[in-house]
N, C-alpha and C positions, 0 to 999 in steps of 0.2 A: 585512507580515503583517497581515491584517485583524483577527484576534483572536489574543491571545497564547495559545499552547498551554499547557495545564496538564497536568503529568505526575503520575501517581500510582504508588504502590508496591503491587503485588498481594500476596496472601497468600504466594505463593511467590517473591516478590522481583521483581515486574515494575514498570515505571514507566508512568504514565498521565497525560494531560492532560484536564481537564474541559472540555467544550464541545460535543460533538456526535457522534452516530452512531445506531444503529438498534435495532429490536426488533419488527418486524411479523412477517409470515409468513416462513418460512424462505427463500423465494425472493426476497423483497423487503424485506430488513432495512435495507440502506444504499444510498446512491447515492455512487459514487466517480467523481471527475473529476480529470483532470490539467490544470492551468491554468498559463498563462504569467504573468510578472510584470505584463503589461499587462491581465490579467484575462480574456484569451481562452482558451476551452477548446480543448484539442487533441482533435480529433474521434475518437470511438471507433467501431470497426467490429466488430460481434459475429461471433464465429467458433465453430465446433463441432469440437473435436478428433475425429480418426478413432477414436481409442481412448477409450472412455467414461471420464470423470473427473468427480468431484464438483466443482461450482462453475460460475461463468460466466467465459467467456474472450473477450477483446477484443484487437484490434490498435489501436495508437495511432501516429499519425505524429509522429516526433521531429524537432526542428529543431536542428541542431548549434550548440552554444554557448548556446542559450536556457536561462535559469534557469526552473525549474518548481516547482510545489507540488502536493501531493496534497490534494484537498478531499473530506472525507467528511461526508455528511449522514445523520443518524439519523432514520429514518422511523417510529420506534416510540415508545411511551410509557414506556419504561424505559431505564435506563442500560445502556450496552454497553461492552465492551472490544474494541479493535481491535489485532491484531498486524499490523504493516505491515513488509514486507520489500521492499527495492529491490535488484535484482541478487542476490537470495538472502540479503541481510544485513539483520538486524533494525535498523530505523532509530534505535532508542534505544540498544541495547547494542553494535551493530556485529557481533554474533555471527551465525554461520550459522543461518538460520531454517528451521524446518519448520512454522511457523505453529501451534505448539502452545500450549496454555493456560498452560504454566509459563514462557512467555517474557515479557519485558517488553512492556507494551502501553499504549496510550493509552485513557483513559476519556472517553466522550462522553455528555452528558446527553440526555434525551428530547427529540425534535424539534429538536435543535440541529445545528449544523454546525461543523466545525473544519478549519483549513488547516494542513498540515504542510509546512514549507519546506525541511527539511534533516535531516542527521544530528545526533542529540543528543549533544553533547560535554560537557554539564554541566547542572545544574539551572536555569541561566539563559541557556543559549546553544545554538545549533545552527549547523551549517555547511551552506550552501546546496546544493541539488540542481541540477545542470545537465547537459544532454545532451552527451556527448563520445564519443570512440572508446574501445573496450575497454581499450587499454593505458593510458589516462589515467583509467580508472574507479577509484573507491574500492575496489571489491571485488577487482579484479585487482592494483592497485598495492600494496595493504596486505596482502591475504590470499591472493593468487595463486589466487583463486576465480572461475572463470567458469562454474560449474555452473548458474547461473540468470541469466546476463547478459541485459540488456535487458528485464527484467520488473519490474512493480510488483504485488505480491501482498498481498491483504488478507484476513484471517480475522476473523470477527465472533463475539464471545462474549457471550451474554446473562448478566446478573447472576444468580447463584444466591442467592436470598433466604434468610435464616436461618429455620429451622423454629421455629414457635411452640410453646413448652413451657409446660405448666401451672405456675402459681406455686408449687405445692407441690413440684415436682420441682427437681432441680439446675439451676443456671443454664446457659445455652447455652455451648458451648465455642468459639463464634466469637470470634476476637480479631484485633486488628490485627497485621500482620506487623512485626517489628522493623525500625527504619530501616536502610536499606542505603546503602552509599556510592554516590556519583554514578558513572555509567558511566565505566569506565576505558578507556584506549586498547587496541586489539587486541593480543593476544600469541600469535597462532597461528603455527605453524611453517610453513616453506616460503617460498622466494624467488619473488617475482613474475617474475623474469627467467627462471625455468625453464619457465614456462608458455607454450606456443606457441599463438597465436590467429590466426584469419583476420582480416585487417585490411581496412578500406575499406567493408564492407557492414554490419557490426554496429554497434550503438549501446550505450552504457553511461552510467552516471551518475557524475559527478565529485564531488569534495569541495571545495566553494566557500568563499566568504568567511564569516566568523563574523557571526551576527546575534543580537541580544538576544531571548531567548525563555524567560521564567520558567515553571517547571513544578513545582508542589508534588506530593508523594506523596499518594496517596489509597488508602484501604482498599477493595478490590474482590475479590469471590469469584466467578470465572467458572464457568459451567456446564461440564460435562465435555467436551462436543463443540461445535464451531463451529455457529452458526446459519446462517452463510453464508460463502462463499469466492469471491473474485473475483481473476482474474489478468489483467493488462494487459501485452501484449507490445508494446513500443515499437520502431519501426523507422524508418530513414530513408525518405524518400519514394521513392527509387529502388528500395529493396528491396520496399516495398509494391506498387509498380508491377510489379516482376518477379514477385511472387507473385499478381498479379491481384486484390489486395485493393481497390485503387482504380483507376479507369480513367485511363490516362496517355497513350494514343495521340493522334494528331492528331485534332482535331475535324472532323466531316463537315459541310460547309456545307448539305447537304440533309437532315441528320438531327439535329434539335435534341436536346439532352440532357434538357431538361425534359419530364417525362411528363404527359400529360393524363388518363391512365387508371390504374387500380390495377395495380401490377406483379404478375406471375404468380410464385408461389413456385418456386424452383429444383427442388424435389422433387415438384412437381405432376405427376400422371400422367393427368389427366382429358382 
């Protein structure tokens, strides 16, 4: 891990680490990348859902067995909180995530970046992310939850600064949240064995080895709504080929892949 994640406790009981994330324009608050342990970034392919949804959506090629980390860069001049969910589970609490402001989140300082290597299982440790089949994923094995399998979702919240009150008036009601216990193990009902899933084509994230990752709690009051949301759908290469996300057919020896001219947009009608 390049920098140790710092975790903070929000007003409603969230956890957060200090080091990096965003606050610019709503469309460009953060930069999110999936990186391997070798430092190589897994390529992102922008996509646009047929049904309009808020946020940015990408495909990412997953490599079976590879450990990976989520690197978030704050492109703004203020602190932000980021709720991160892998396969639909909050990476700090393990609970089912809807990317809401009352969930546990990581705090990132202005113009900084932070790397998240795994599921937080204590204030000083995480367990690594790695690409695997759904039946071996943390979400399905422990929670029998495949509702968001194969996704990395990030919601970004700007910090709500306290209102300035004249000296003659009563003091501000803003206060630190009481200390909460470290995230406990999941206790949701339902046996993973009852859930039937298609095997072979989908990808999930496993619960890997323990790593040292200290993370103190921090006072942070997020704004009501997210400033930005990103969802990355990771798939095996064969599935990205099948969906036409990446070109996978045999190369044509008379038609080089490298372009010498500007590409024409797919929706261009001129």
